[in-house]
N, C-alpha and C positions, 0 to 999 in steps of 0.2 A: 554805444560810445562809452569808452572806459579808459581811465588812466591807471597808473600804478599807485597803490596806497602810499601816501607820503610817509607814513610811519615806518615803512621798510627802511628808509634812509636813516631814521633815528636808530632803528635796531642795529643796522650794520655799523654805524658810527660808534655805538656803544660796544659792539662786539670787537671792533678794531682795537679799542682801548683795553678790553677785558677778554682777550683771545685765549681762554683757558677752559678746561672742561667743567670746572665748578660753576663759573658764570653761565656757560652755555646750558648746562643742565638745569640751573635755577630758572633760566629763561626759555626753556624748551618749548613751552606752550606758545610763546610769542613766535618763535621760529616756525612751528608747525602751522600756525595760522597764516603767516606770510607765505609759506611754501604752498599752502592750499590756494591762496589768492593768485599766486603766480601760475599755478597749474590751471586754474579756471580761466585766467586771462589768456594763457597760451592755447587752451582748447578752443576758445572762441576764435582766435586767430586762425587756427587750423581749419575750422569750419568755413571761415570767410575765404581763405586761400583755396580751399577745395572746390570752390565754385568755378575755378578755371585752371587749377593745378591738381596735383595728386600727391598729397602729403600722407605717407603711410605710417609715420611714427613721429611722436613728439616726446622729447626727453628733457626733463628738468634735472640738471646735474646735481650730484651729491654735494652737500656742504662740507664734507670732510676732505681735507687736503692730503695728498700723497707726499709725505715728508721724507720718504726713504732716501732720496738723492738730492735733497734740498738743504741749503744752509739755514733757511727759514723754517723753524720747527713749530711755528704756530699751527694748531690743529684744524682751524676752520677758515674757509673762504669768507671773504667779506663782500660777496656778491651772489646774485642768482644768474645762472647761465642756462639757456634753453635752446635746444637744437630742433629743427624741423627737417626731417629727411624726406626727400622726394622718392617716389616708388621706383626702385631699381628693378631690372637692369636697364629699362628703356629711358628712364629719366635720371639724370645725374645732377649732382650738386645739392645744395640745401640752404637753409637760412639759420641765422643765429641771433638771439637777443641776449644782451648783457646788461643787468640792472645793478648799478653800484653808485654810491654817493659821488657825485661830481665826475663820474667816469662811465656813464651809460652809453651804449652804442648798439647798433645792429650791424650785421655783416652777412655776406653771402659770397659764394664762389668756390674756389678750389685751393684749400689751404696747403695741403701737402700731397699732390697727386703722385701716384706711384710712377716709377721710371717709364713704364710702358705707356701710361696715359700722357705723361709729360712729353715724351717723344712724339706721340701721335698729334698732340696739340701743336707742337712746334713745326712738325712737318706740314700740317694744314696751313699754318700761318706762312710758312715758306712758299708754298704753292700759290696761296691766295689769301693774303692778309687784309685785303680791302674790306671784306665782309665783316670781319671782327672789328676793324677800325671804325667802320660805319656804325656798328651797334654801340660800342662803348663811348663813341663821341656824339651819339644822338642827343638832341636837345632835352628830351625827357629825362634821360639818365644823367646827363651832366647837371641838370637843374636840381635833382634830388640827391645825388651821390657825389662823394669825393672821387677824384680820378682813380683808376684801377691801381692797386698796390701789389706788392709781393717782392720777396727776396729775388735776387737775380745774380747771374754769373758776371764777372768783371768785364769780359770782352765779348765772346760769343761761345755757345756750346760747341763741342767737338763735332765737326762735319758741317757746320753752318757758316755761311759767309758773313764776316763781321761788317761788311758794307751793304748787307741786304736792307732794302727800304723799310722793312718792319723788324729790324734787329732788336729794337727796344722791347717789343713784345716777345720775340723769340728768346731773349736773354732771361726772361722771367722763369723762376722755379715755382711761383705761386701766382694765382690770378684771383685777387680778392677785392671786393668793394666794402667800404666801411662808412657808416654815417653816425656821427656823434650827436648825443642829445644832452642838454643840461637838465637839471633836476626839475625845473618848472615845466619843461616840455614833457617829461616823463609822467608827471602827476596830472597833466592836463587831460580833460575828459576825451579829447580827440586823439590821444596818443595811440590807442589801439588801431583806429582807422588810419592814422598816419603811417604806422608800421606796415600795415597791409598794403597801403598805397605804394610804399617804397619797394616792397617785395614783388608786387605785381609789375611795377615799372621795370624791374631788372630781369624779368622773365625772358626777354629775347636773348640776353646773354647766356642764361642757363640752358635755354633750348638750343642755341647754337652749339654750345659745348656738348650737350647731350647727343646731338646729331653727329658731331665729330667723333665722340668716344664710343659710339655704337656702330660705326661703319669703318670700312678700310679706306685706303686712298683712292679706290675706284668708286666709292660711294655705296658699296655693297654692305648689307647688314652683317654684323659679326655676332649678333645675338642668337 
């Protein structure tokens, strides 16, 4: 049982006000301590997930912002981001944790599938969208997660019937689930178990997508 250290929020609130190299360097030890805590927290989640999943890589993203193409030139992020990658090529998708004062969330799904993967998903939904609808509208998923999100085209993708019964899913360019948490929930000792519970519950969706993206339209493996 473990929550996130509440002092992380204090640190990021201070960094937001003092987002410059001098302040960051003076407080570097605080950052490194919090970073190590998040790494340990994430490693424990990986261990728990691997009891029934296959997470081959956990990544805590760098604190340094890429400001080359941004109007915002502040050098540091004011959050921790952690990704959990499932073992490719047989398992697709992954999980994400975002720790930020008043803006923490977890997410999973397919943020920007390449055009081949996106077409394959849409074709599967076109032929049989009932299975995916049943998964994403299951009681367990709807109880824990917000409805599936993602950018979408305005009418229908080229070659697809705009009156298809599952056109709302076919229109999507992303297939993402997000769950927000307030600060109290994040520091609660049950937060780690709560995150694992959410990730385990969404597994049928990831497994469905993995099956689609590793087979052709005849159900034959392309791996």
